[in-house]
C-alpha positions in Angstrom: -53.8 29.1 74.9 -50.7 31.1 74.4 -50.4 33.5 71.4 -47.5 31.8 69.5 -49.4 28.5 69.5 -52.6 30.2 68.4 -50.7 32.0 65.5 -49.0 28.8 64.5 -52.4 26.9 64.5 -54.0 29.7 62.5 -51.3 29.8 59.9 -51.1 26.0 59.6 -54.9 25.8 59.3 -54.9 28.3 56.5 -52.1 26.4 54.7 -54.0 23.1 55.0 -57.2 24.8 53.9 -55.4 26.1 50.7 -54.1 22.5 50.0 -57.6 21.2 50.5 -59.1 23.7 48.0 -56.4 22.9 45.5 -57.1 19.2 46.0 -60.8 19.8 45.5 -60.1 21.3 42.1 -57.7 18.5 41.1 -58.2 16.1 38.2 -58.8 13.2 40.6 -61.4 15.0 42.5 -63.1 16.1 39.3 -63.3 12.5 38.1 -64.6 11.5 41.5 -67.3 14.2 41.4 -68.3 13.1 37.9 -68.6 9.4 38.8 -69.9 9.6 42.4 -71.2 13.1 42.8 -68.8 13.8 45.6 -65.2 15.0 45.8 -62.4 12.8 47.1 -62.2 12.0 50.8 -58.7 13.7 50.9 -60.1 17.0 49.7 -62.9 16.9 52.2 -60.6 16.0 55.2 -58.1 18.7 54.2 -60.8 21.4 53.9 -62.5 20.4 57.2 -59.2 20.1 59.1 -57.9 23.4 57.8 -61.2 25.2 58.7 -61.2 23.7 62.2 -57.6 24.6 62.8 -58.1 28.1 61.5 -61.1 28.7 63.7 -59.4 27.3 66.8 -56.3 29.5 66.1 -58.5 32.6 65.5 -60.4 32.0 68.7 -57.1 31.5 70.6 -55.9 34.8 69.3 -59.1 36.8 70.1 -59.9 35.3 73.4 -58.6 37.2 76.4 -56.6 35.4 79.1 -58.5 35.0 82.3 
């Protein structure tokens, strides 16, 4: 994986993760947690996708080219 792509993936992952955390603390997610005991699906997908993209980007940056 080339460095610019890994950096872009890491930055995009962090941005999506922040959006997911903000979505988790939103009013809709709070109502969903109160009624069903779980946050909205959107919040879960944003947090999971952001975390995965950030991890892949970080691994791409730290891994040495063979």
